[in-house]
N, C-alpha and C positions, 0 to 999 in steps of 0.2 A: 340301194347298195348292201350294204352294212346284210342285212337278213339275204342276200345276194351270197354275199361271202360265208355264211350261215351254213347254209345249203350247200353251198360247194365242197365246204370243209365237210359237213357230217354225211351227206347224202351218198357221195361215191364208196363209201366206207364203212355203212352204217351193217351192210350184209356181212362184209371180212368181219367186224367188230362182234356180230351175234355168233360167227359159224368157227371163227377161227380165234377167237382170241376168249370169247364165255362161253364156247362150246357148246351151244346151242345144235340142235339136229337142222334139217330144212322143214323138217314138218313142224318144228316148234319154233322156226322161225317166220314159217308161212302163217302160223297163228297170231304171232307177235304182231304182222302185216295188219291182220284180216281184225282184228283189236284195233288197232289204232286206225283204221280205216273208218271205221263205225265210231270212235267219242272222237273223231275229227272231222267229220261231216255231221256229226250231233251237234256237235262246239259253233261250227260255222254258221250252220243254219240257223240254230239259236238263237246267236249273238247277231247276226245280220237281218235276223225279224228284229231285234230285239232295237237294232239302231235306226232300223228303217220307222218303228214304231216312237220311238223316244229323240230318236236325233240326238244319240249319247253317243258318239263314235269314239269321243276322245279317252272316255271310260273305257271302255269295251277297249281299245288300244294298248292301253296302261295297262289292263289283265293278263291282256294274253301275252303283250311281249316280255311279261314278270314269268310267264311260264318256260321262255327261253332259259332264264336264267336259273332257274330251282331243277328243271331237267338235268344240266349240264352238272350244276351242283352234287346231285344227289349219286350220278354215276360217279364224280370223282369222289365224294364222302366213303361211298359205296366197296366202289370197286369189283364187282361179282356181279354173276349172274343176273339175280334178283334184284337189284338196283336198276341193272340194265334194262329189265325187261320193264317193269313199273316206271323209268322215264319213256322210252319209246312207245311205249304200248299205253300208257296212261296219262303222261302231263305233257311229252312235245309235242303230240296232237292238240293239245287246248288249244297250244302256240296257234297252229295254223291258219287260224282266222284270219290273223294280223294280215296274212298276205292280199286276202280275201277284202281286207277294210282297206290297206291301201291302195286296192284298184278302185276300191267305191267312193273313195277322197281323190282320185283321180279322176274318175268321171264327174264328179258335181265340179270340181277345182275346171276343169274344161271345158263345163256347158258355158263358161262366160266367154268364149272362146267362139268365132265362127265355126260354124258344123264342116267345112270342106279340113278345117287344120286337126280338127279330134280324134282321126284314126292314127295319124303321123303322133301326135301327140303318145296315144297310150301305146302304141309299138316302141317308140323311143324307150316310155320309161321302163316294159317290158325288156328293153336290149337292156338297160344297166343294171336289171336284175343278174343278165346273164355275165354282163361285164368282169363282177370279180372273180367269176370262172378261169380266166383269163392269167390272170396275177394269182391268185390264190392256190391252183393244184400245182403249176409247175412248182412253187415252193416247197409244198409236201412231196412233190416226187426226190426233190434235192434231202429233204428231212428224213424221208422214209429211205433211201439211195444208201442212206450212212447209219440206218440201222436202229433210228427210231419206233419205239413201239406205238403200236397206232389209238392206245389212248392216250398218248399227246395230244389228239385234237381239242377234248377237251375243256383243258385250262382256255385252249383259245376260242370255243364255242360261249363257256361261260365270261370269257370279256366279250367277242360280238353282242349277247345279250344284254349285257351293263349297259353297252353304247348302244343299243337300240331302243331299251327302256329307256336312256337320258334324251336322246333325242325327239322321242316321243312325247315324252315329260316336258321339255322345254318348247318346240316348236310345232306339233301339232295345235291346229287351231280350236281355240276353246269353242265349242257347242252354241250354236247362236248367236255368234259373232263370225259368222263366214262372209267374203264376201260374195259367192253366190246362192243362190235357195236352197234349204232342206229341212221344207216341212215335214210335220211328223204324217207318218201315212193311216192312222185314222183303222185302220185294220186290226183286228183281233187275232192272235197268234195262231188260231185254226183255220180263221178266214185268209192268212198269208201262206200258211200251209199247204189250203186247197188250190189257191193258185198258182205255187211251185206246182204240186203234185197231177195237173191239167193234163192229160193224156199226149196230146202234140208236142208239151214242151217235155215230159219227161224223157218221152222215146227219142230226142233230139238231146239227149242228157246221156241217153244212154248209149245213144252212137258216136257222142265224141266222147264217153268214157273209154268206149273201145280203141280208140284211138291215143287218150291219152294211158290205158297200159303197157301198149307199145313204150312210151317214156318211162313209165316207173319199174316195168322190167327191165329196159338197159341199167338202170342205178342199180337194182337186186343184180343183175347178170353180171355188169362188167367186172368189179370185182373180184365172183369170184370164178371167170372164165380165166383172168391174167392172174390169180394166182394158182390156179392147176394148171398152168401154160408152162413147160418143163422152158428156165430162161426167164418168163415174167415175175412180176411182181407188184408191189402197192405204188413204187414208183411207176410203172409203167400204167397204173388204174388213174394216175394223178395228170400224166403227162397225153393220157388218149384226151379224158373229160375235158383238161385246159383245152387241147385243140378244138374240141368237139364246140365248146362255149365260145371262144374265140371268133373260130369262125361265122358263130351263129350270130353274133354281133352286127357285122355289117350286111346280112342276110336282112336281118329283120331292119337293120338301116335303109333298106330297099324297099322293102316291102311295099312303102304306102305309096311307090311309083305305080306298082301293079295291082292296088286294092282298087277296084272300081271298072276296070279294066278287064278283069278276069272275074267270072260271077265269084261269090265266097267260097259256095261250096265247093266247086270246081276247084278252087284254091287247096282248101282243107284236104280234098281225095287226093293231088298231085303231092303235098305235104306229108301225107300218112304212106304211100307209096313209094317217096325216096327214104322217106324213113324206115321204113318196112325194110327197106333193101341192106341197109345198114345193120339194123337188128340183125335179123337173119343170118347174114354171113359175119357176123362176129365173133361167135363161136367157130368158126369154121377155119380164118384165116387169120386167130388170133397167132398162132405158131409161126405164120411168116410176116415179112416185110410188108406185105399187105396190106394187111389192118389197118395201116395208113390211112390207106387211101376208101376207107369206108367215113372218115370222117368228114369226106365235102359232101356227097350225097345225105347223111346224117344231120349235118348240121343246115343245110337248103331245106328240108325235110324239118328240121326241128324251129329252125325260124317259124314257118308256117305254121306246127301245129302247138306252137307255145302260147302263139299270140294271138292268130283269128279264132281259135274259138272262145277267147275270152272275152273278143270283143263280140262273135254271136250270142253266148248266153248272157252278156248285160242285155243286147238289143230285143231280148224275147221280154224281159221287164225294166223296159229301160225307164219306166217311172220309179223303179225300187231298186233305188242303186245298191243299197244293203243285199236286199235278196238275190238281185242278179248276182252278185258276189258270192252268194248263196250257193246258187245253182252253178259256180265253179268247184263249190266243195264235192256237191252230189256228183258233177262229172268226176271228181277224184277221186270221190268213193267207187265211184262205176269201174273207175279206172285201176283201182288196188285193187279191187276183187275181180276183176278181167285177168290182172297181172299175180295176182296171190293164186288164182285156179291153174293159169298157163306155169307158173312155176313148177308149182305140186304135182301137176301134170305129169309134167314135161320131163322133171326130175325124177319122177318115180316109174314113170316108162324107158327113157333112155340117156335122160342128161338135159346139161344145159344148152346142148343144139337144139333139144325139139323143143324145148322151153322157149325159144329166141323164136324160132321158127313157127311157133305158135301163136306167139303175140303177136308177130310181122300178119299173118293172115287174120287174124282177127281186129288189127288194126286198119285192113283194107278192108275189109268187109264192111266195119263202121263207118269207115268216108262214106263209103258208095250206099250204104242206108241214110245216111244223110241229104246227101245230095237226091237220091230218086221220091225222101221224104217233102224236100222244097222242091222240086221238079212236080210232082203231084201238088201239091198246096199251091201252085201257081197258076195251072192249067181250070184246077177248082176258081 
């Protein structure tokens, strides 16, 4: 929940901070996003493999959660574009693997529960990550409506980082002392990479990355769209994201009732299509009151595309929880690459409308490709 609060504070505003506060161009910000993606996935994959090799998940969690503190402290100390770029392109991406490690730990902990309950456990935990968005973003809406600068988020993210680190330090299970088995993988680093780079696995990661790209593009475009729309601003950004997150939680909690009744890849395609509607029409409807209606298909689709790909990827390497979590990082890398490419192409040719529409189309294509691959594999 604390990491969700950090994401809710930072995610919707990072693009506006880059372009409106620190005066980065759209192309420069795209480069920052791409650099952050490469470092984030490299760290997540490396830490995930090390966690499986040595079963030292606690030490890795402490290291990565410390990066959350360092990134916010650096921007607070420097308060200029150089420190913003260093924090967001180099340091904060190193903290990204804490998310994967949390779900690797959750998967291990769920292994001592009946198998029928595990999807509900993981879906509920993912809903808890989204829950703070409902409380945090309306607060930011009020703060920004009263004229606060966007940089006011950094003391808050620093405080959240300290709290996350403290909880990991005090409560994360000590290695070798868990109630569930967590054996060392016995694989070399190279062999682990080869296992993850297997073509059937990698092609599915890329397909899921196309879907994730729509989520990342939403976070990038949302703040810029509302900032560029007359009569809108940072308060609307916070309110829109807060409504989205608030609606996602009940949809996520309801998902276990569908899991098992609807084929997973079909469910992912439906979710991607709903999310694509929300993303494509966001820039078009932003000047109108109808924009708030987009939160319903957006939240319903988001509940699916934010939970089911995680479980799908972890099942691909079910006996390697750290490597399975690293596949989530690879999916995010592919998603960030799709997002950055669609953002750069769309803004260069026509603006935020084309960027959002392109991301929506790519997400639906990726979901369809995943469904085709699994259907073909089932026939074989």
